[in-house]
C-alpha positions as CSV (number, residue, x, y, z in Angstrom):
1,M,-39.8,-259.4,-13.8
2,R,-40.1,-259.5,-17.6
3,N,-43.9,-257.6,-17.1
4,T,-42.7,-255.2,-14.3
5,Q,-39.7,-254.3,-16.7
6,R,-42.1,-253.8,-19.9
7,T,-44.4,-252.0,-17.2
8,L,-41.7,-249.4,-16.7
9,L,-40.1,-249.1,-20.1
10,A,-43.7,-248.3,-21.3
11,I,-44.1,-245.3,-18.4
12,A,-40.4,-243.8,-19.0
13,I,-41.6,-243.7,-22.5
14,G,-45.2,-242.3,-21.9
15,S,-43.5,-239.9,-19.6
16,L,-40.8,-238.5,-22.2
17,S,-43.4,-238.3,-24.9
18,T,-44.8,-235.2,-23.1
19,L,-42.1,-233.4,-24.9
20,A,-44.1,-233.2,-27.7
21,V,-46.0,-230.5,-26.3
22,A,-43.6,-228.9,-24.3
23,E,-42.5,-225.4,-25.4
24,P,-39.6,-225.0,-27.9
25,A,-36.9,-224.0,-25.5
26,S,-37.0,-226.9,-23.3
27,Q,-37.3,-229.3,-26.3
28,E,-34.4,-228.2,-27.7
29,F,-31.4,-230.8,-26.7
30,V,-28.3,-229.3,-24.4
31,P,-25.3,-230.0,-25.7
32,L,-22.5,-231.8,-23.0
33,T,-20.2,-229.0,-22.1
34,V,-17.6,-228.1,-20.3
35,K,-18.2,-225.4,-17.7
36,S,-16.7,-221.9,-19.0
37,T,-15.7,-221.2,-14.9
38,S,-14.2,-222.7,-12.0
39,A,-15.1,-222.6,-8.8
40,Q,-12.0,-222.8,-7.1
41,D,-10.7,-219.9,-9.5
42,E,-13.1,-217.7,-7.6
43,A,-12.0,-218.7,-3.8
44,T,-11.5,-215.7,-1.5
45,G,-9.2,-217.5,1.1
46,F,-10.0,-219.5,4.3
47,I,-10.4,-216.7,6.9
48,E,-12.3,-214.4,4.7
49,G,-14.8,-217.3,3.1
50,Q,-15.8,-218.4,6.1
51,S,-19.2,-218.6,8.0
52,L,-20.8,-219.2,11.3
53,S,-24.7,-220.1,10.7
54,G,-27.0,-222.9,12.2
55,T,-30.7,-223.5,13.0
56,T,-32.7,-224.4,15.6
57,R,-35.7,-226.4,15.8
58,N,-39.0,-227.5,18.3
59,F,-39.5,-230.8,17.2
60,F,-43.3,-231.5,18.8
61,A,-45.1,-234.5,18.2
62,K,-48.2,-236.8,19.6
63,E,-48.7,-240.0,18.8
64,K,-52.0,-242.3,19.8
65,F,-52.3,-245.6,18.7
66,K,-56.0,-246.7,18.0
67,N,-55.7,-250.2,18.7
68,T,-57.5,-251.9,15.9
69,N,-54.7,-254.3,15.4
70,G,-52.9,-254.4,18.6
71,S,-49.8,-252.1,18.2
72,R,-48.8,-250.1,21.0
73,F,-45.7,-248.5,22.8
74,T,-43.8,-250.3,25.5
75,V,-42.5,-248.2,28.6
76,P,-39.7,-249.9,30.1
77,K,-40.4,-249.8,34.2
78,H,-37.4,-249.7,37.2
79,N,-38.0,-253.0,38.4
80,G,-37.2,-254.4,34.7
81,V,-40.7,-255.3,33.7
82,V,-42.8,-253.2,31.0
83,E,-46.0,-251.6,30.5
84,K,-48.2,-251.1,27.2
85,T,-50.1,-247.5,26.3
86,N,-51.3,-246.0,23.4
87,D,-49.9,-242.5,23.7
88,R,-46.6,-241.3,22.8
89,T,-45.1,-237.4,23.2
90,T,-42.0,-236.1,22.0
91,W,-41.2,-232.2,22.7
92,T,-37.2,-231.3,22.0
93,Q,-35.6,-228.7,21.0
94,G,-32.3,-228.9,18.4
95,T,-29.2,-227.1,17.6
96,I,-26.7,-226.8,14.6
97,L,-24.1,-224.5,15.3
98,N,-21.9,-225.0,11.7
99,Y,-18.6,-223.4,11.2
100,T,-17.4,-223.4,7.1
101,S,-14.1,-222.1,6.6
102,G,-13.7,-220.6,3.0
103,F,-11.8,-222.8,0.3
104,T,-7.3,-221.3,0.2
105,Q,-6.3,-220.0,-2.8
106,G,-4.5,-221.8,-5.3
107,T,-5.2,-224.7,-8.3
108,V,-6.0,-226.6,-4.8
109,G,-8.3,-225.4,-2.6
110,F,-8.6,-226.3,0.9
111,A,-11.5,-226.2,3.9
112,V,-12.8,-227.4,7.0
113,E,-16.6,-227.9,7.9
114,G,-17.4,-228.2,11.7
115,A,-21.2,-228.9,13.1
116,V,-21.9,-228.9,16.9
117,Y,-25.6,-230.7,17.5
118,N,-27.2,-230.3,20.6
119,E,-30.3,-231.3,21.9
120,I,-32.7,-230.3,25.3
121,A,-35.4,-233.0,25.9
122,L,-38.6,-230.4,26.6
123,E,-40.8,-233.5,27.5
124,Q,-38.8,-236.3,29.7
125,G,-41.7,-237.6,31.7
126,R,-41.2,-241.6,31.5
127,G,-44.4,-242.4,30.5
128,R,-45.0,-239.9,27.6
129,T,-41.5,-240.6,26.3
130,V,-42.0,-244.5,26.2
131,G,-38.1,-245.4,25.8
132,G,-37.7,-242.9,23.3
133,G,-37.8,-244.9,19.8
134,N,-35.8,-242.9,17.4
135,R,-37.3,-239.4,19.1
136,T,-35.8,-238.8,22.3
137,L,-32.9,-240.0,23.6
138,T,-33.5,-242.1,26.5
139,D,-30.8,-244.1,28.7
140,S,-30.6,-247.7,29.3
141,D,-33.5,-247.5,31.7
142,G,-35.6,-245.6,29.5
143,D,-35.4,-242.3,31.4
144,A,-34.6,-239.0,28.8
145,V,-31.0,-237.3,28.6
146,G,-32.1,-233.9,29.6
147,Q,-29.4,-232.2,27.1
148,W,-26.4,-234.0,25.2
149,S,-24.8,-232.8,22.4
150,K,-22.2,-234.5,19.1
151,M,-20.1,-233.2,16.9
152,G,-22.6,-233.5,13.9
153,L,-20.3,-232.6,11.2
154,G,-16.6,-232.4,10.5
155,N,-14.6,-232.7,7.9
156,L,-11.9,-231.9,5.1
157,K,-12.7,-230.3,1.6
158,V,-10.2,-230.6,-1.0
159,R,-11.7,-228.9,-4.4
160,Y,-9.8,-228.5,-7.9
161,S,-11.8,-226.4,-10.5
162,N,-15.6,-227.6,-9.7
163,T,-14.4,-231.0,-7.9
164,V,-15.0,-231.8,-4.4
165,L,-13.2,-234.2,-2.3
166,T,-14.8,-234.8,1.2
167,A,-13.4,-236.7,4.2
168,G,-14.8,-237.3,7.2
169,R,-18.5,-237.0,8.8
170,Q,-21.3,-235.4,6.1
171,S,-24.0,-234.9,4.7
172,M,-25.3,-236.3,1.6
173,N,-28.0,-236.7,-0.9
174,T,-28.4,-239.4,-3.3
175,P,-31.5,-241.4,-3.9
176,M,-30.2,-244.8,-1.5
177,V,-27.7,-242.3,0.9
178,A,-29.1,-239.6,1.9
179,S,-29.4,-237.5,5.5
180,I,-32.3,-237.9,6.9
181,G,-33.5,-234.3,8.8
182,N,-37.6,-235.4,9.9
183,R,-36.4,-235.1,13.6
184,A,-35.2,-231.9,15.9
185,L,-31.3,-233.2,14.6
186,P,-30.3,-235.0,11.3
187,S,-28.3,-237.8,10.3
188,S,-24.6,-238.1,9.2
189,F,-22.4,-240.0,7.6
190,E,-18.9,-240.8,8.3
191,G,-16.7,-241.7,5.4
192,I,-15.1,-240.0,2.0
193,S,-17.2,-238.6,-1.2
194,L,-16.7,-237.1,-4.3
195,H,-19.1,-234.3,-6.3
196,S,-17.8,-233.5,-9.6
197,A,-19.9,-230.7,-11.0
198,E,-17.2,-230.5,-14.2
199,F,-19.8,-230.0,-17.1
200,D,-23.2,-227.3,-17.5
201,N,-25.9,-230.3,-17.4
202,L,-24.0,-233.7,-16.0
203,T,-22.8,-234.3,-12.0
204,F,-21.2,-237.5,-10.7
205,D,-21.6,-238.2,-7.5
206,V,-18.9,-240.7,-5.5
207,G,-18.7,-242.0,-1.9
208,T,-17.7,-244.9,0.9
209,F,-19.1,-244.7,4.2
210,D,-18.5,-246.9,7.0
211,R,-20.6,-245.2,10.0
212,V,-23.6,-243.3,10.5
213,S,-24.1,-240.9,13.1
214,P,-28.5,-241.4,13.7
215,R,-30.3,-238.8,14.0
216,T,-31.1,-239.5,18.4
217,E,-28.1,-241.0,19.2
218,Q,-24.5,-239.3,20.4
219,S,-22.3,-242.1,19.1
220,L,-21.6,-243.4,15.8
221,T,-22.8,-246.9,14.6
222,R,-22.7,-249.7,12.2
223,F,-25.2,-249.4,9.1
224,S,-28.5,-251.6,9.3
225,S,-31.6,-252.1,7.3
226,E,-34.7,-250.5,7.9
227,Y,-36.8,-253.2,7.9
228,A,-35.0,-256.5,8.4
229,G,-36.6,-258.7,11.0
230,V,-32.8,-259.6,11.7
231,A,-29.9,-257.8,13.9
232,A,-27.6,-257.4,10.9
233,T,-25.3,-254.9,10.3
234,T,-23.2,-253.6,7.6
235,D,-19.7,-252.1,7.8
236,H,-19.4,-250.4,4.7
237,V,-21.6,-248.8,1.9
238,H,-20.5,-247.9,-1.4
239,T,-22.3,-245.6,-3.9
240,A,-21.8,-243.8,-7.3
241,G,-24.0,-241.9,-9.5
242,A,-24.6,-239.2,-12.0
243,V,-27.6,-236.6,-12.6
244,Y,-28.0,-235.5,-16.2
245,K,-30.1,-232.9,-18.0
246,P,-30.0,-233.6,-22.0
247,F,-33.1,-231.3,-22.0
248,K,-33.9,-227.8,-20.1
249,S,-37.2,-229.7,-19.2
250,V,-36.0,-233.0,-18.2
251,E,-33.2,-234.9,-15.8
252,A,-32.6,-238.0,-15.4
253,S,-30.7,-239.7,-12.6
254,L,-28.9,-243.2,-12.2
255,Y,-27.0,-244.2,-9.3
256,A,-26.0,-247.7,-7.6
257,T,-24.9,-248.6,-3.8
258,Q,-23.8,-251.5,-2.4
259,A,-24.3,-252.5,1.5
260,E,-21.4,-255.4,1.7
261,D,-23.5,-258.5,2.5
262,F,-26.6,-256.8,2.0
263,W,-27.4,-256.2,-0.9
264,N,-27.0,-254.5,-4.7
265,Q,-29.2,-251.3,-5.2
266,Y,-29.4,-249.5,-8.5
267,Y,-31.8,-246.8,-8.8
268,F,-33.1,-244.5,-12.0
269,G,-35.1,-241.3,-11.9
270,L,-36.5,-239.4,-14.2
271,T,-38.2,-235.8,-13.9
272,H,-40.4,-233.5,-16.8
273,E,-41.5,-230.1,-16.8
274,L,-43.5,-228.4,-18.7
275,G,-45.8,-225.4,-19.0
276,D,-46.3,-222.7,-17.4
277,A,-47.7,-222.7,-13.5
278,D,-49.9,-219.4,-14.0
279,V,-51.7,-221.4,-17.0
280,F,-51.0,-224.6,-16.4
281,A,-47.7,-226.7,-15.5
282,L,-47.5,-230.7,-15.3
283,T,-44.2,-232.3,-13.5
284,S,-44.3,-236.2,-13.9
285,G,-41.7,-237.9,-12.2
286,L,-40.5,-241.7,-12.3
287,N,-38.6,-243.4,-9.4
288,Y,-37.3,-246.8,-9.7
289,Y,-35.1,-249.4,-7.7
290,R,-33.6,-252.6,-8.3
291,T,-32.5,-254.7,-4.9
292,K,-30.6,-257.6,-5.2
293,D,-28.7,-259.7,-2.4
294,E,-25.1,-259.3,-2.0
295,G,-21.4,-261.3,-0.5
296,S,-22.9,-263.4,2.6
297,S,-27.2,-262.4,2.2
298,K,-26.8,-261.6,5.9
299,L,-30.5,-260.3,4.8
300,G,-31.1,-263.5,3.2
301,S,-32.3,-263.3,-0.4
302,I,-33.6,-260.5,-1.9
303,D,-35.0,-260.1,-5.5
304,N,-37.0,-256.8,-5.7
305,N,-37.9,-254.2,-8.0
306,T,-40.1,-251.2,-7.1
307,Y,-41.3,-248.0,-9.0
308,S,-43.5,-245.0,-8.2
309,L,-45.0,-242.6,-11.3
310,S,-46.5,-239.3,-10.1
311,F,-47.8,-236.6,-12.2
312,T,-48.5,-233.0,-10.8
313,G,-50.3,-230.6,-12.5
314,T,-50.4,-226.4,-11.5
315,H,-52.9,-223.9,-11.8
316,G,-51.6,-220.9,-10.5
317,A,-52.1,-221.6,-6.4
318,H,-53.3,-224.8,-6.9
319,S,-51.7,-228.3,-7.6
320,L,-53.3,-231.6,-8.0
321,T,-50.6,-235.1,-7.6
322,V,-51.7,-238.4,-8.6
323,A,-48.7,-240.7,-7.6
324,W,-48.4,-244.5,-8.2
325,Q,-46.6,-247.3,-6.9
326,Q,-45.6,-250.8,-6.6
327,V,-43.4,-253.5,-5.4
328,D,-42.7,-256.4,-7.1
329,G,-40.8,-258.6,-5.1
330,N,-41.9,-261.1,-2.3
331,E,-40.1,-258.9,0.5
332,Y,-40.0,-255.3,1.7
333,F,-38.8,-252.7,-0.4
334,D,-35.8,-252.2,1.9
335,Y,-33.4,-248.9,2.7
336,L,-30.6,-248.0,4.9
337,H,-31.6,-247.1,8.6
338,E,-31.3,-243.5,9.4
339,T,-31.0,-242.8,5.8
340,N,-33.8,-241.0,3.4
341,G,-32.8,-243.8,0.6
342,I,-36.4,-244.1,-0.5
343,F,-37.1,-241.4,-3.2
344,L,-40.9,-243.1,-3.9
345,A,-43.6,-241.1,-4.5
346,N,-45.9,-242.9,-1.8
347,S,-43.2,-242.6,1.0
348,L,-45.4,-241.0,3.4
349,L,-45.6,-241.5,7.1
350,S,-46.0,-244.9,6.0
351,D,-43.8,-246.4,3.4
352,F,-45.9,-248.4,1.4
353,N,-42.9,-250.8,0.4
354,A,-44.7,-254.3,1.8
355,P,-44.1,-257.4,-0.3
356,N,-45.7,-257.1,-3.6
357,E,-48.0,-253.4,-2.2
358,K,-49.8,-251.2,-4.8
359,S,-50.5,-248.2,-3.6
360,L,-52.1,-244.6,-4.6
361,Q,-52.3,-241.2,-3.6
362,F,-54.1,-237.9,-4.1
363,A,-52.9,-235.0,-2.9
364,Y,-53.7,-231.5,-3.6
365,G,-51.8,-228.3,-2.4
366,L,-52.8,-224.5,-1.9
367,D,-49.7,-221.5,-2.3
368,M,-51.4,-218.3,-0.6
369,N,-48.7,-216.5,-1.7
370,K,-50.8,-216.0,-4.9
371,Y,-53.8,-215.1,-2.8
372,G,-51.3,-212.0,-1.0
373,V,-50.1,-214.4,1.8
374,P,-46.8,-214.9,0.8
375,G,-44.9,-217.6,2.5
376,L,-48.9,-219.8,3.6
377,K,-49.3,-223.0,1.9
378,F,-51.6,-225.7,3.1
379,S,-52.1,-229.4,1.9
380,I,-54.1,-232.4,2.3
381,Y,-53.6,-236.0,0.8
382,T,-55.0,-239.7,1.0
383,A,-53.1,-243.0,0.4
384,R,-54.5,-246.3,0.2
385,G,-52.2,-249.6,-0.4
386,W,-53.4,-252.6,-1.2
387,D,-52.7,-256.2,-2.4
388,I,-49.6,-257.0,0.2
389,D,-48.9,-260.9,0.0
390,G,-46.3,-262.3,1.6
391,T,-46.9,-265.9,1.5
392,H,-44.4,-266.5,-0.8
393,Y,-41.6,-265.0,1.0
394,H,-39.6,-268.3,2.3
395,S,-36.4,-266.4,3.1
396,T,-34.9,-265.1,6.4
397,G,-33.9,-261.5,6.6
398,Y,-37.6,-260.3,6.5
399,G,-39.0,-263.4,8.4
400,D,-41.6,-263.5,11.3
401,A,-39.3,-262.2,14.3
402,R,-39.8,-258.7,13.0
403,L,-43.2,-258.3,13.0
404,G,-44.0,-260.3,16.2
405,A,-47.0,-262.8,17.1
406,G,-50.3,-262.1,15.0
407,R,-48.5,-260.4,12.4
408,Q,-46.2,-262.4,10.7
409,L,-45.3,-261.7,7.6
410,S,-45.1,-264.9,5.5
411,N,-49.0,-265.1,6.4
412,M,-49.6,-261.6,5.5
413,D,-52.3,-262.1,2.1
414,G,-54.8,-258.9,0.8
415,E,-53.6,-257.0,3.9
416,H,-54.6,-253.7,3.0
417,H,-54.5,-249.8,4.5
418,R,-55.0,-245.8,4.2
419,E,-53.9,-242.7,5.2
420,Y,-55.1,-239.4,5.2
421,G,-52.9,-235.8,6.2
422,V,-53.0,-232.4,6.3
423,G,-50.9,-229.9,6.4
424,A,-50.3,-226.0,7.4
425,S,-46.9,-224.5,6.4
426,Y,-45.5,-220.6,6.5
427,A,-42.2,-219.5,5.7
428,V,-41.3,-215.7,7.6
429,Q,-40.8,-213.3,4.5
430,S,-38.5,-210.5,6.2
431,G,-37.4,-209.2,9.3
432,P,-35.6,-210.6,12.1
433,L,-36.5,-214.5,11.7
434,K,-36.9,-214.1,8.1
435,A,-36.5,-217.7,6.9
436,T,-38.2,-218.8,9.9
437,T,-41.0,-222.0,9.2
438,V,-43.5,-222.8,11.0
439,R,-45.5,-226.4,9.9
440,A,-48.3,-228.2,11.4
441,T,-49.6,-231.4,10.4
442,Y,-52.1,-234.1,11.6
443,T,-51.7,-237.9,9.9
444,I,-54.3,-240.7,10.0
445,H,-53.0,-244.0,9.2
446,R,-56.0,-247.0,9.5
447,G,-54.0,-250.6,9.4
448,S,-56.5,-253.8,8.1
449,K,-56.5,-256.9,10.6
450,D,-57.7,-260.0,8.8
451,D,-59.5,-261.9,11.8
452,T,-59.4,-265.1,10.1
453,N,-55.3,-265.7,10.2
454,G,-54.6,-263.2,13.0
455,T,-52.6,-261.2,10.4
456,S,-52.8,-257.3,10.5
457,Q,-50.9,-254.6,8.6
458,P,-48.2,-254.0,10.6
459,D,-47.8,-250.0,10.6
460,G,-50.7,-250.0,12.7
461,S,-54.0,-247.5,13.3
462,L,-51.9,-244.5,14.4
463,N,-52.6,-240.7,14.7
464,E,-50.4,-237.9,14.8
465,L,-50.4,-234.5,15.0
466,R,-46.6,-232.8,14.9
467,V,-45.8,-228.9,14.8
468,V,-41.6,-228.4,13.9
469,T,-40.6,-224.5,13.6
470,T,-37.1,-223.8,12.4
471,I,-35.3,-220.5,12.7
472,P,-32.3,-220.2,10.7
473,F,-28.9,-218.0,12.1
474,N,-26.0,-216.0,11.1
475,I,-23.2,-215.4,13.7
476,L,-20.3,-214.8,10.9
């Protein structure tokens, strides 16, 4: 723990030291000042400020296990037995219709937001959807649900000055409670939150939530853990934090979250930008999570420090990223299921978050706008994780049950894995389909298998092709 703290301190100091070579304007300290304008003073009225808009997203994914370490999909059968397969196909169409009213005028304004989510399963073959997972909604027999809908958002907003209180089902974006939108439909949360932006360069977020609306489910569920090996849930998640910009080029974030009877988790984030991308710009980022078990410790003993450090250099159309990530703990770095609460640089197809794991990523990006094709981008990356060591884990929440025979956490000693990915995306720049995006990615993940003790890296060896098209629209 002491060595980790010293390392993080050195990294933070090194990141901030780049201020010495930044432009004079970006080095200038920005005093903490109250905003001179009020968003509520500019309210136009409940009806006058309303909007009706949405998106429709076509999500296609083809996965194939390569069977180098035994990972396979399970196909449920009508007679109660199951069979194994290496392939899974997901093809769905998710549509969101969102209504947002304007705020009423006056010292305190009121508004409402509601969104209906609808999904159509374009691929319904039992042998291809293989139970659906968190991609295609299936019934208890494993058959795909052809079409389903739910209320994705539904809340009341109260605004005073530049502070908004939201009560009901809502989206959230913090380092620990964040809506995840990597499927046809996103997740959302049931609870109360407060966002305050009364200062020019300081914002606050506070929230308490008791249920999550998953990406591929119609009902609300209790929060659970992404990586635990036990079927534990928590009824309440409380989060609070702030984002502060002491310099124009520096942004710092500090958050704390309690998942009752799971953990207390703390986050510190730091980003720094300098230079001119036409010549050379450098963006550095530090993300650090501290997790400790809380209350009745349903997930057992947790004592985990995890951090990532990334540097991205940009010159014209080209960018190059180098990212280091490390887990200091004998259990997985964990986060809440159906959230995007993992702001780590090497969270890719794999999260590279196994006990004591170290990982390194190299990524290259090309923005074709510089070559006369605005909206077209390409990317490629490679990442490797090593030194996975679960031999010192002696608690209950992340034990052998999750991994199954031959993949025990407590036997993992020196496991490693690697990942490669290429991607292309295009955003329509004008016309009726303006802002429509098409993104295609192909990812290869390879996990190790240790024949001496029968263990393996649990993410498996998998190839995945994903094509996602998102079309926004406005009605009102």
